[in-house]
C-alpha positions as CSV (number, residue, x, y, z in Angstrom):
1,X,77.6,-25.7,-16.3
2,X,74.7,-23.4,-17.0
3,X,75.0,-21.2,-20.1
4,X,75.3,-17.5,-19.5
5,X,72.4,-15.4,-21.0
6,X,74.3,-14.2,-24.1
7,X,75.4,-17.8,-24.9
8,X,71.9,-19.0,-24.5
9,X,70.7,-16.4,-27.0
10,X,73.3,-17.4,-29.5
11,X,72.3,-21.1,-29.0
12,X,68.7,-20.2,-29.7
13,X,69.6,-18.2,-32.8
14,X,71.6,-21.1,-34.1
15,X,68.6,-23.4,-33.7
16,X,66.4,-20.9,-35.4
17,X,68.8,-20.7,-38.3
18,X,68.9,-24.5,-38.6
19,X,65.1,-24.6,-38.6
20,X,65.0,-22.1,-41.4
21,X,67.7,-24.0,-43.4
22,X,66.1,-27.4,-43.0
23,X,62.6,-26.1,-43.8
24,X,63.9,-24.5,-47.0
25,X,65.7,-27.7,-48.0
26,X,62.6,-29.8,-47.4
27,X,60.3,-27.4,-49.2
28,X,62.6,-27.2,-52.2
29,X,62.6,-31.0,-52.5
30,X,66.2,-31.7,-51.5
31,X,64.8,-34.3,-49.1
32,X,62.1,-36.5,-50.5
33,X,58.8,-37.5,-48.8
34,X,59.5,-40.5,-46.6
35,X,63.2,-39.8,-46.4
36,X,64.7,-40.5,-42.9
37,X,66.7,-37.6,-41.3
38,X,69.1,-38.1,-38.4
39,X,71.1,-35.8,-36.3
40,X,74.4,-37.6,-37.2
41,X,73.6,-37.4,-40.9
42,X,72.7,-33.7,-40.8
43,X,75.6,-32.5,-38.6
44,X,78.2,-32.4,-41.4
45,X,75.6,-31.2,-44.0
46,X,74.6,-28.2,-41.9
47,X,78.0,-27.6,-40.2
48,X,76.4,-27.6,-36.7
49,X,76.6,-29.6,-33.5
50,X,74.2,-32.4,-32.6
51,X,72.1,-30.5,-30.0
52,X,70.9,-27.6,-32.1
53,X,70.3,-30.0,-35.1
54,X,68.2,-32.2,-32.8
55,X,66.2,-29.2,-31.6
56,X,65.7,-28.1,-35.1
57,X,64.3,-31.5,-36.1
58,X,62.0,-31.5,-33.1
59,X,60.7,-28.1,-34.1
60,X,60.0,-29.1,-37.6
61,X,58.2,-32.3,-36.3
62,X,56.1,-30.0,-34.1
63,X,55.4,-27.8,-37.1
64,X,54.1,-30.9,-39.0
65,X,56.8,-31.2,-41.7
66,X,58.5,-34.2,-40.1
67,X,57.3,-37.3,-38.3
68,X,59.3,-38.7,-35.3
69,X,60.2,-42.3,-35.8
70,X,59.9,-44.9,-32.9
71,X,63.3,-46.3,-33.9
72,X,64.9,-42.8,-33.7
73,X,65.4,-40.0,-36.2
74,X,62.7,-38.3,-38.2
75,X,60.9,-38.9,-41.6
76,X,59.9,-36.2,-44.1
77,X,56.1,-36.2,-44.2
78,X,54.0,-36.5,-47.2
79,X,50.6,-35.0,-47.6
80,X,47.5,-36.1,-49.5
81,X,45.8,-33.5,-51.6
82,X,42.8,-33.7,-49.3
83,X,45.1,-32.9,-46.3
84,X,46.4,-29.9,-48.2
85,X,43.0,-28.5,-49.1
86,X,41.8,-29.1,-45.6
87,X,44.7,-27.1,-44.2
88,X,43.7,-24.2,-46.5
89,X,40.1,-24.5,-45.5
90,X,41.1,-24.5,-41.8
91,X,43.2,-21.4,-42.3
92,X,40.2,-19.7,-43.9
93,X,38.0,-20.6,-40.9
94,X,40.6,-19.2,-38.5
95,X,41.1,-16.0,-40.6
96,X,37.3,-15.6,-40.7
97,X,37.2,-15.7,-36.9
98,X,40.1,-13.2,-36.8
99,X,38.2,-10.8,-39.0
100,X,35.1,-11.1,-36.9
101,X,37.1,-10.6,-33.7
102,X,38.7,-7.5,-35.2
103,X,35.3,-6.1,-36.0
104,X,33.9,-6.9,-32.6
105,X,36.9,-5.7,-30.7
106,X,37.7,-2.5,-32.6
107,X,38.1,0.3,-30.2
108,X,38.7,3.3,-32.6
109,X,38.8,4.0,-36.3
110,X,42.5,5.0,-35.8
111,X,43.3,1.3,-35.3
112,X,42.4,0.6,-38.9
113,X,44.9,3.2,-40.4
114,X,47.5,0.6,-41.2
115,X,45.1,-2.0,-42.5
116,X,43.6,0.6,-44.9
117,X,47.0,1.6,-46.2
118,X,47.8,-2.0,-46.9
119,X,44.6,-2.4,-48.9
120,X,45.9,0.2,-51.3
121,X,49.4,-1.4,-51.3
122,X,48.1,-4.8,-52.3
123,X,47.3,-3.8,-55.8
124,X,49.6,-5.8,-58.1
125,X,51.9,-3.7,-60.3
126,X,51.6,-4.1,-64.0
127,X,53.0,-5.6,-66.1
128,X,52.9,-8.7,-63.8
129,X,56.4,-10.1,-63.5
130,X,58.0,-12.5,-60.9
131,X,59.5,-9.4,-59.1
132,X,56.2,-7.4,-59.0
133,X,54.3,-10.5,-57.9
134,X,56.9,-11.2,-55.1
135,X,56.3,-7.6,-53.8
136,X,52.6,-8.3,-53.9
137,X,52.9,-11.4,-51.8
138,X,55.0,-9.6,-49.2
139,X,52.3,-6.9,-48.9
140,X,49.5,-9.5,-48.9
141,X,51.2,-11.2,-46.0
142,X,51.3,-7.9,-44.1
143,X,47.6,-7.4,-44.7
144,X,46.7,-10.8,-43.3
145,X,49.0,-10.4,-40.4
146,X,47.4,-7.0,-39.5
147,X,44.0,-8.7,-39.4
148,X,45.4,-11.3,-37.0
149,X,46.8,-8.5,-34.8
150,X,43.5,-6.6,-34.8
151,X,41.7,-9.7,-33.6
152,X,43.5,-9.2,-30.2
153,X,43.6,-12.9,-29.4
154,X,46.8,-14.6,-28.5
155,X,45.2,-18.0,-28.7
156,X,43.9,-17.4,-32.2
157,X,47.3,-16.0,-33.3
158,X,49.0,-19.2,-32.1
159,X,46.5,-21.3,-34.0
160,X,47.0,-19.3,-37.2
161,X,50.8,-19.4,-36.9
162,X,50.6,-23.2,-36.5
163,X,48.5,-23.9,-39.5
164,X,50.5,-21.4,-41.7
165,X,53.7,-23.3,-41.0
166,X,52.4,-25.7,-43.6
167,X,53.6,-23.8,-46.7
168,X,50.6,-24.4,-48.9
169,X,48.2,-23.2,-46.1
170,X,49.7,-19.8,-45.7
171,X,48.1,-16.7,-47.3
172,X,51.1,-16.3,-49.6
173,X,50.6,-19.8,-51.2
174,X,49.7,-18.2,-54.5
175,X,52.2,-18.7,-57.3
176,X,53.2,-16.3,-60.0
177,X,51.6,-18.3,-62.8
178,X,48.2,-18.0,-61.2
179,X,48.1,-14.2,-61.7
180,X,49.5,-14.6,-65.2
181,X,46.9,-17.2,-66.1
182,X,43.9,-15.2,-64.8
183,X,44.6,-11.4,-64.3
184,X,41.2,-11.0,-62.7
185,X,42.6,-12.8,-59.6
186,X,44.5,-9.7,-58.6
187,X,41.4,-7.5,-58.8
188,X,39.2,-10.0,-56.9
189,X,41.8,-10.3,-54.2
190,X,42.2,-6.5,-53.8
191,X,38.4,-6.1,-53.7
192,X,38.2,-8.7,-51.0
193,X,40.8,-6.8,-49.0
194,X,38.8,-3.6,-49.3
195,X,35.5,-5.2,-48.4
196,X,37.0,-7.0,-45.3
197,X,38.6,-3.7,-44.2
198,X,35.2,-1.9,-44.6
199,X,33.3,-4.6,-42.7
200,X,35.7,-4.4,-39.8
201,X,35.4,-0.6,-39.8
202,X,31.6,-0.9,-39.7
203,X,31.8,-3.5,-36.9
204,X,30.0,-5.9,-39.1
205,X,31.5,-9.1,-37.6
206,X,29.5,-11.7,-39.5
207,X,30.2,-10.0,-42.8
208,X,33.9,-9.7,-42.1
209,X,34.0,-13.4,-41.2
210,X,32.2,-14.5,-44.4
211,X,34.4,-12.3,-46.6
212,X,37.6,-13.6,-45.1
213,X,36.5,-17.2,-45.5
214,X,35.6,-16.5,-49.1
215,X,38.9,-14.8,-49.7
216,X,40.8,-17.9,-48.6
217,X,39.0,-19.9,-51.3
218,X,41.1,-18.0,-53.9
219,X,44.2,-19.8,-52.5
220,X,42.4,-23.1,-52.6
221,X,41.3,-22.8,-56.2
222,X,44.7,-21.5,-57.3
223,X,46.5,-24.3,-55.5
224,X,44.3,-27.0,-57.0
225,X,45.0,-25.5,-60.5
226,X,48.7,-25.1,-59.9
227,X,49.2,-28.7,-58.7
228,X,47.7,-30.0,-62.0
229,X,50.3,-28.0,-64.0
230,X,53.9,-29.3,-64.1
231,X,55.5,-25.8,-64.4
232,X,53.2,-24.2,-61.9
233,X,53.6,-27.0,-59.4
234,X,57.3,-26.5,-59.3
235,X,56.7,-23.0,-58.0
236,X,54.6,-24.2,-55.0
237,X,56.7,-24.6,-51.9
238,X,56.5,-28.1,-50.6
239,X,54.8,-29.5,-53.8
240,X,57.1,-32.4,-53.8
241,X,55.6,-33.5,-50.5
242,X,52.1,-33.7,-51.9
243,X,50.8,-37.1,-53.2
244,X,48.1,-36.6,-55.9
């Protein structure tokens, strides 16, 4: 019997909830790299029926966190350091394209009002604590998302969303200890934001692209450093999936 619309919506929301829960468990290291996950094994753990669990597993496989096994079930993926750094580099290329599109497709200065306000908001509060850094990351995510929106490209948006599903590739992949280790990072990042915004406003597409790509290299350098430090590595989502 077909589901009525409200039931379908509830079913979809349940799947979304399970995707979030499973993703968090994987990234927190509750499931180890190479571990096999099955519908039957997860049903009692998640308190859900088999169908939404299966759909959640398929979604995470599509996102790149799990591999589907020929014999049935899924396996938690592992990533080499080279794969991780390539993912950050690809995100930088895509964000560079987004910044260039934003500059080339800007129709009026009024479109930049929100981006400019976010530039000011991405200054990290001092003293730097875990709480102030968390607020910075939230605002930083908004800044990047606004550039994606200004690019006015559905295809590019989908590509960015896909690569950023890998936790270490997302703009917010910085960890608190990075800013604590080198306070200049926060000033460099904010100046990048300001310069990118100005390049878009001036319709300087090539400059906006180059700045956005350079900006992504901060994440790469910080990630490389963090993964070499035991305490910092524990703060990186998905670090347990990375083989050094």
